[in-house]
C-alpha positions as CSV (number, residue, x, y, z in Angstrom):
1,M,0.1,-0.2,-0.1
2,V,0.9,3.9,-0.4
3,V,0.3,6.5,1.9
4,P,0.6,9.9,1.4
5,A,3.1,12.0,3.8
6,R,4.2,15.4,4.5
7,E,7.6,16.0,5.6
8,D,7.3,16.9,8.9
9,G,5.2,13.4,9.6
10,F,7.0,11.6,7.2
11,K,10.4,12.3,8.7
12,E,9.1,12.2,12.6
13,V,6.9,9.1,12.4
14,F,7.6,7.1,8.9
15,L,11.5,7.3,9.3
16,G,11.6,8.0,13.3
17,E,8.9,6.1,14.8
18,D,9.1,3.2,12.0
19,C,5.3,3.3,12.2
20,W,2.3,5.2,10.2
21,F,-0.9,6.1,12.1
22,A,-4.2,7.3,11.4
23,I,-4.7,5.1,8.1
24,R,-8.5,4.3,6.9
25,I,-8.2,0.6,5.9
26,N,-10.8,-1.9,4.6
27,S,-10.7,-4.6,7.1
28,S,-10.4,-7.1,4.4
29,M,-7.6,-6.0,2.7
30,I,-5.3,-6.2,6.2
31,P,-4.4,-10.3,5.9
32,K,-2.9,-9.0,2.2
33,I,-0.7,-6.4,3.4
34,K,2.8,-6.7,3.5
35,Y,4.7,-3.6,2.5
36,I,3.9,0.0,3.1
37,A,5.6,2.9,0.8
38,A,5.5,6.4,1.4
39,Y,4.6,8.9,-1.1
40,Q,5.9,12.2,0.0
41,V,3.8,14.9,-1.4
42,A,5.1,18.5,-3.2
43,P,8.0,19.6,-3.5
44,V,9.1,15.9,-3.5
45,S,6.5,14.4,-5.1
46,A,7.8,10.9,-5.2
47,I,7.2,7.8,-3.9
48,T,11.0,7.4,-1.9
49,H,11.1,4.8,0.7
50,I,8.9,1.4,1.8
51,A,9.3,-0.9,4.5
52,E,8.1,-4.3,5.7
53,V,4.4,-4.5,7.7
54,K,5.2,-6.2,11.1
55,S,1.4,-5.6,12.4
56,I,-1.4,-3.4,11.7
57,E,-3.7,-2.8,14.8
58,Q,-6.4,-0.7,15.8
59,W,-5.8,2.9,16.0
60,K,-7.0,4.5,19.7
61,D,-10.8,3.7,19.7
62,T,-11.3,4.9,15.7
63,N,-12.4,2.8,12.7
64,K,-8.3,3.3,11.8
65,Y,-5.3,1.5,12.4
66,I,-1.6,2.3,12.7
67,V,1.1,0.3,11.1
68,Y,4.1,-1.1,12.8
69,F,7.2,-1.9,10.1
70,N,9.6,-4.7,10.5
71,G,12.2,-2.8,11.1
72,S,13.2,0.4,9.4
73,A,12.2,1.7,6.1
74,Q,13.9,1.1,3.4
75,K,15.1,3.9,0.7
76,I,14.4,3.1,-3.0
77,K,15.4,5.1,-6.3
78,K,12.6,7.5,-6.7
79,V,9.1,6.8,-8.0
80,E,8.2,10.1,-9.1
81,L,4.7,11.4,-10.2
82,G,5.8,12.1,-13.9
83,N,3.0,14.0,-16.1
84,S,-0.1,13.1,-14.5
85,K,-0.6,15.8,-12.3
86,G,-4.3,13.4,-11.0
87,K,-2.3,10.6,-9.9
88,A,-0.8,11.8,-6.9
89,P,-2.5,9.8,-4.1
90,Q,-4.4,12.0,-1.6
91,S,-5.5,9.3,0.6
92,L,-4.4,5.4,0.9
93,R,-3.7,3.5,-2.5
94,Y,-2.9,-0.3,-3.0
95,S,-0.3,-1.6,-5.0
96,S,2.3,-4.4,-4.8
97,K,5.7,-4.2,-3.9
98,Q,6.9,-5.5,-7.5
99,R,5.0,-3.0,-9.2
100,I,6.4,0.0,-6.3
101,L,10.3,-1.4,-7.4
102,N,9.8,-1.4,-11.0
103,A,8.2,1.6,-11.4
104,S,9.3,4.7,-12.3
105,T,6.7,7.2,-12.4
106,L,3.0,6.7,-10.4
107,D,1.7,5.7,-13.9
108,G,3.5,2.1,-13.3
109,V,2.2,2.0,-9.5
110,F,-1.4,2.2,-9.7
C-alpha cells in the first residue's frame, strides 16, 4: 500500500518511529498488506521509501489503523509523479511491492 506523507510527519513518524497511523484500511485488505510505501507530497512528489509490515492494529478508539514496520523503512529509487498530476495519492492506495520497485513513475504503480 502507498500512503501520502508530508515532510514533517514523514521524518518524525515514518522514519523516526517506524510506523504510520490513522490510516483508513478496509478490514478485508489487512491480511493482504505486506509492505507500506511513502509518497512524499510536493515538493518531493515521489515514492521514496518502503517498509515491511510487522503488524496492523486498531488506532485508539477509531475505525482507523496503525501500521508497525518490521525494522526501518528502506530508501528506494524515486518513483516520481510524472506528467499525471491527478495520480498523486490523496489517501491510501493499494499496489504491490514489485510494481512499486519496477516503476519509474506513478503510472506504473497504480
